[in-house]
N, C-alpha and C positions, 0 to 999 in steps of 0.2 A: 219923434221923427215926423216932420211935416212933409206933405206932398200935395200937389194939386192935380186935378183932373176935371175936365168939362167946366172950367171956370170956378171950381169950388176947391176948398182947402180941407184936407183930411189929415189925420194924425194917427200914429201908432205909439202907444205908451203904456205905462203901468196903470192899472185900475184896481181900486179897492171898493168893494160893494158890501152891503150887509149892515148888520146892527153895529152901532157905535157905543161901546162900553169901555170900561177901564182898560181891558186887555185888547180891545179891537178899535181903538181910536184911529182916526185917519192918519196914516203914516206910521202907525205903531208897529213895533217889532213882532208882536204876536198876531198881527192881522194877516188875513189871507189876501194874496195878491194875484192878479192876472195881467197878461198882456192883452190890450184891447184896441179896437178901432174906434175912432172918433171923427165927427165932423166939427170943423172949427168955423164959427161965424163971428161977426162983430159982437153979437149978443151973448154967445155962450159956447161952451165946449160940450157937445152932445155925444154921450156914449152910444155907440151903435151895436157893438158885439164884442164878446171876449174871444180870443183865439185859444186853442188848447194849451193851457199853461197852469202852473201852480208853484207855490213856494217862492223861491227867488227867481224872478222872471223880469224880462223886458229888454231894454237896450236894442231896439229894432233898427233895421235898415230896410229900405224899400227901393225896388226897381220896377218901373212901369215899362211893360213890353207886351206888344201884341194883344192889347185889351185886358191885360191882367196886372194886378199889383202883386209882385213877389215880395213877401215880407219875411225877413229872417229875424230871429230873436232867440234868446236862450231861456231855458226854463228848467226847474227841477222836474223830477218825474211827474207826469200828469195823472198817473193812476191813484195818487194820494194827495189830499189837500193839505199839504204841510203849511204851518205858519211861516211867515217870511223869515224869521230868525233861524228856525231850524233848516229851512231851505238853503240858507247861506252856507251851511256846513256840509251839505250833501252834494253829490255830483250833479252836474247839469248837462243838458243836451242842447245842441243848436238845432232848431227846427225851422222849416220854411213852410209858409202858407201861400197858396195861390188863390188870390181873390179876384173874381171876375169884376172888372170895373163897372159895367152896367148894373150888376147886382148890388155893388156898393152904393151907387147913386140911388138906386131904387130903395134900398134900406134907409138911406139918409132921408129921402123924400117921405117914406113911411113914418119915420121918427118925427120929422117936422110936422106932418099932418096930425100926429097924435099929440104933439105939444101945443098945437094951435099956432105955430109960427107962420109968418108970411111965406 
């Protein structure tokens, strides 16, 4: 899900971090997934932060209102770190995160500075 704020483009989508082995390859059924915030530039997609999520997760929607990004998404229970495949068979919840837009821009600026981006 793409959205823009302050002349910048951000995204919410599925994220997979961590080691890459036979059972945890990128996009693999046994891999652990998160719903995450990203900044989108012409050069790269920069991971900013994960939202509380685990198992089968993502498919976000975003509404910008009164200085916040309201992000809705579904996720398996967040108290256990289920592999994606197992999460697909468990119940899911719909969650909403309220992200202050100035804090999102500040986080993206921090990430850019750390990566040495212009």
